[in-house]
C-alpha positions as CSV (number, residue, x, y, z in Angstrom):
1,M,1.3,5.4,-63.6
2,F,-1.7,7.6,-62.8
3,S,-3.8,4.8,-61.6
4,Y,-0.8,4.6,-58.7
5,L,-1.0,7.7,-58.5
6,V,-4.8,7.8,-57.3
7,A,-4.5,4.8,-55.7
8,L,-1.5,6.7,-53.0
9,L,-3.8,9.7,-52.7
10,A,-6.9,7.6,-51.3
11,I,-4.5,5.7,-49.0
12,G,-3.6,9.3,-47.6
13,L,-6.9,10.5,-47.6
14,F,-8.3,7.4,-45.3
15,L,-4.9,7.7,-43.1
16,A,-4.2,11.3,-42.6
17,N,-7.4,12.0,-40.6
18,P,-6.9,9.2,-38.0
19,I,-2.7,9.4,-37.7
20,G,-3.4,13.5,-37.5
21,H,-6.1,13.1,-34.4
22,Y,-3.6,10.5,-32.9
23,L,-0.2,12.6,-33.3
24,F,-2.2,16.2,-32.9
25,P,-5.1,15.7,-30.9
26,P,-7.6,18.4,-30.9
27,Q,-7.1,20.9,-27.8
28,G,-9.2,20.7,-24.4
29,R,-9.7,16.8,-25.5
30,S,-8.0,13.9,-24.6
31,P,-8.4,10.2,-25.5
32,S,-11.4,8.9,-23.9
33,R,-11.3,5.3,-21.9
34,H,-13.5,3.6,-20.2
35,L,-13.7,4.5,-16.4
36,A,-15.3,1.7,-13.4
37,P,-17.8,3.8,-11.9
38,K,-17.2,4.5,-8.4
39,P,-19.2,2.0,-6.0
40,R,-21.2,3.1,-2.9
41,M,-18.6,3.8,-0.1
42,N,-18.9,3.5,3.8
43,E,-17.8,6.9,3.9
44,S,-17.6,6.5,7.7
45,L,-14.6,4.3,7.1
46,L,-13.0,6.6,4.7
47,A,-10.2,10.0,6.0
48,L,-12.1,12.1,3.8
49,V,-10.4,15.8,3.2
50,G,-12.6,18.3,5.1
51,P,-12.2,22.3,5.7
52,E,-10.7,21.3,9.0
53,D,-7.5,20.2,7.2
54,A,-7.0,23.1,5.3
55,A,-5.6,24.8,8.3
56,L,-3.6,22.5,10.1
57,D,0.4,23.1,10.4
58,C,1.7,19.9,9.9
59,P,5.8,19.2,10.6
60,V,7.8,19.5,7.1
61,D,8.1,15.5,6.0
62,A,11.6,14.8,6.8
63,Y,11.7,10.7,6.3
64,A,13.8,9.3,4.5
65,T,12.8,6.6,1.0
66,R,14.5,3.9,0.0
67,I,13.2,1.6,-3.2
68,I,12.9,-2.3,-2.0
69,S,11.1,-3.1,-5.4
70,R,9.7,-1.4,-8.8
71,E,7.5,-4.4,-9.2
72,P,5.2,-4.1,-7.7
73,L,6.5,-0.7,-5.9
74,V,7.8,-1.2,-2.4
75,L,9.2,1.5,-0.4
76,Y,10.8,1.5,3.3
77,L,10.3,4.8,4.8
78,E,13.0,6.2,7.8
79,G,11.4,8.5,10.4
80,F,7.7,8.5,8.7
81,R,6.0,7.9,11.7
82,S,1.4,7.8,18.8
83,S,-1.8,7.2,20.6
84,E,-3.1,4.6,23.2
85,P,-6.7,4.3,22.3
86,L,-9.2,1.6,23.0
87,F,-8.0,-1.8,21.2
88,E,-10.6,-4.7,20.3
89,A,-9.8,-8.0,18.8
90,S,-8.9,-7.9,15.4
91,T,-11.2,-9.6,12.7
92,V,-10.7,-11.5,9.2
93,T,-12.5,-10.6,6.0
94,H,-13.4,-13.1,3.6
95,K,-15.8,-11.8,1.7
96,V,-17.8,-8.3,1.9
97,D,-20.3,-9.7,4.6
98,D,-17.8,-12.5,6.0
99,V,-16.1,-10.7,9.0
100,H,-15.4,-13.1,11.8
101,R,-12.6,-13.5,14.3
102,D,-9.9,-16.1,14.0
103,T,-7.0,-16.2,16.1
104,A,-5.2,-18.7,13.8
105,V,-4.7,-16.2,11.1
106,R,-4.7,-13.2,13.0
107,N,-4.2,-12.7,16.7
108,S,-4.1,-9.0,17.8
109,S,-6.0,-6.2,19.0
110,V,-7.3,-3.5,16.5
111,A,-8.2,0.5,17.3
112,L,-9.4,3.1,15.0
113,I,-7.8,6.0,15.3
114,P,-9.9,9.3,16.5
115,R,-8.7,11.9,13.7
116,T,-7.3,14.4,16.2
117,A,-5.0,16.9,14.1
118,T,-1.8,15.1,14.7
119,V,-3.6,12.2,12.9
120,R,-4.8,14.1,9.9
121,C,-0.9,15.0,9.1
122,I,0.0,11.8,9.1
123,E,-3.1,11.4,6.8
124,A,-1.9,14.2,4.8
125,R,1.8,12.5,4.5
126,A,0.4,9.4,3.3
127,R,-1.6,11.1,0.5
128,A,1.5,13.3,-0.1
129,L,4.0,10.4,-0.4
130,Q,1.3,8.7,-3.3
131,G,0.7,11.9,-5.1
132,W,-2.5,13.1,-4.1
133,R,-4.4,10.8,-6.6
134,D,-7.6,10.9,-8.1
135,D,-9.9,8.7,-7.3
136,V,-7.8,7.2,-4.5
137,F,-9.1,7.8,-0.5
138,L,-7.1,6.8,2.6
139,E,-9.0,4.6,5.1
140,R,-9.5,5.6,8.7
141,L,-6.2,4.8,10.5
142,R,-6.3,1.9,13.0
143,T,-3.6,0.5,15.2
144,Q,-2.8,-3.2,15.8
145,R,-1.5,-4.1,19.0
146,Y,0.3,-8.0,19.2
147,V,1.5,-9.7,22.6
148,A,3.6,-12.7,22.9
149,G,2.1,-15.2,20.4
150,G,0.4,-12.6,18.5
151,H,0.7,-12.6,14.6
152,Y,-0.9,-12.3,11.0
153,A,-0.6,-15.3,8.9
154,H,-0.1,-14.6,5.2
155,H,-2.9,-13.0,3.3
156,F,-3.0,-10.1,0.6
157,D,-4.2,-6.4,1.5
158,Y,-6.1,-6.2,-1.7
159,G,-9.2,-8.5,-1.1
160,A,-11.6,-8.5,-4.0
161,A,-11.9,-5.8,-6.0
162,V,-15.0,-5.3,-7.0
163,G,-15.7,-3.1,-10.8
164,G,-12.4,-2.0,-11.0
165,W,-12.2,-0.5,-7.8
166,G,-10.2,-2.3,-4.8
167,R,-7.5,-1.0,-1.8
168,V,-4.8,-0.1,-4.0
169,S,-1.8,0.4,-1.4
170,S,-1.1,-0.2,2.0
171,F,1.6,1.0,4.5
172,M,2.9,-0.6,7.4
173,V,4.1,1.9,10.1
174,W,5.7,0.5,13.5
175,L,4.9,3.1,16.4
176,D,6.2,0.4,19.6
177,T,8.6,-2.0,19.3
178,Q,10.4,-1.6,22.9
179,D,11.9,-5.0,24.2
180,L,10.1,-6.7,21.0
181,Q,11.6,-10.1,19.7
182,G,10.2,-11.5,16.5
183,G,7.0,-9.9,14.8
184,G,8.8,-9.2,11.3
185,T,6.6,-8.7,8.5
186,E,7.8,-11.0,5.9
187,F,7.2,-10.6,2.2
188,P,8.2,-14.1,0.9
189,Y,8.0,-13.4,-2.8
190,L,10.7,-10.5,-2.2
191,A,14.1,-11.3,-3.5
192,V,16.5,-11.3,-0.8
193,R,19.2,-9.1,-1.7
194,G,22.8,-10.0,-2.5
195,E,26.4,-9.3,-0.8
196,A,26.3,-5.8,-2.7
197,A,23.5,-4.9,-0.3
198,K,24.7,-5.2,2.9
199,P,23.4,-1.7,4.5
200,W,20.2,-3.3,4.1
201,C,20.8,-5.6,6.9
202,R,20.0,-2.7,9.3
203,L,16.6,-2.7,8.1
204,V,16.0,-6.7,7.1
205,E,16.6,-9.8,8.6
206,C,20.2,-11.1,7.1
207,D,21.6,-13.0,10.3
208,T,21.1,-16.7,9.7
209,T,21.9,-19.9,12.3
210,A,21.8,-23.3,11.8
211,A,18.1,-23.0,13.4
212,R,17.3,-20.6,11.6
213,P,18.8,-20.4,7.8
214,Q,18.5,-17.6,5.3
215,P,14.9,-16.4,4.6
216,T,13.8,-17.4,0.9
217,G,12.2,-13.7,0.8
218,T,12.5,-10.4,2.9
219,V,11.9,-9.9,6.5
220,F,11.7,-6.2,7.7
221,K,12.6,-5.6,11.1
222,P,10.3,-3.8,13.2
223,L,11.7,-0.7,14.0
224,A,9.6,2.2,15.9
225,G,9.2,4.9,13.6
226,N,9.8,3.5,10.6
227,A,7.4,2.1,7.5
228,V,7.1,0.0,4.5
229,Y,5.0,1.1,1.7
230,W,3.8,-1.3,-1.3
231,E,0.8,-1.0,-3.8
232,N,-1.2,-4.0,-4.1
233,F,-2.0,-4.6,-8.1
234,A,0.3,-4.7,-11.4
235,A,-0.3,-2.1,-13.8
236,D,-3.2,-4.4,-15.2
237,G,-5.6,-4.3,-12.7
238,R,-4.4,-7.6,-11.3
239,G,-3.4,-8.5,-7.7
240,S,0.5,-8.6,-7.4
241,D,1.4,-12.2,-5.9
242,A,4.7,-11.0,-4.2
243,T,2.5,-9.3,-2.1
244,W,1.9,-11.6,0.2
245,H,2.9,-11.1,3.0
246,A,2.7,-11.8,7.2
247,G,3.1,-10.5,10.5
248,L,5.6,-13.0,12.2
249,P,4.8,-14.2,15.4
250,V,6.0,-12.2,18.6
251,M,8.1,-14.1,20.8
252,E,8.5,-11.3,23.5
253,G,7.3,-7.9,24.2
254,V,4.9,-5.8,22.4
255,K,4.4,-4.6,18.8
256,V,2.2,-1.6,18.4
257,G,1.7,-1.4,14.4
258,L,-0.2,1.2,12.4
259,N,-1.8,0.5,9.1
260,I,-2.3,3.1,6.5
261,W,-4.8,1.7,3.1
262,S,-5.9,3.3,0.5
263,T,-9.1,2.4,-1.5
264,G,-9.9,3.5,-5.0
265,R,-10.0,3.0,-8.5
266,I,-7.5,0.7,-10.0
267,L,-7.7,1.0,-13.7
């Protein structure tokens, strides 16, 4: 009996300290985890917060948020929201040092927007939606203009994640869609919604014809002022297959969209 008590006491002494630290960690300390160091970044392409941002008088956020998907997180934003900057031909990036024009993949014009007070307020709104996350930085805002025939083939936004860092999230904001036909934003791997979600048909393509059957995924209608937000990586740090998306061809009219990308720590 005595030997059993000694064994139990030894086990208790062995476990007490680890369990105690797990259940009641010392004050002022938190369990450590390895964090990938911040890579060298081209800060001229980031919308960094400066002293001028503190003096901004931005309108109160008053847009409506609807959840499209929880895994990956995809939100539809009504009334999120312009400018008419100088556009240049859009390019495609396959690797860090491989940037070129390829109209078969991407046929549009792009412009980097000057950081006026209005633009900084849009940046602030995008940061707030994401919870002002540490080690996540907005990239400079860009507009895309698509005319008839313009499109962007299916692709992922996250590209190549390097050292635990990458493009963590994306916004697609529609600025001008007057007289537009076509040009929806398609996510082929986001599930189509059933009969119980008919109100979504105001925001996504639901109409079907013999020539145009029900889409297998989700096609967001380009409605000026509205936006879609999604997160590009799963909780384990892998790129999410469900974020595979495309800008469908514009049939008539002009579509002007705003890209808001955030880059930073994935894990």
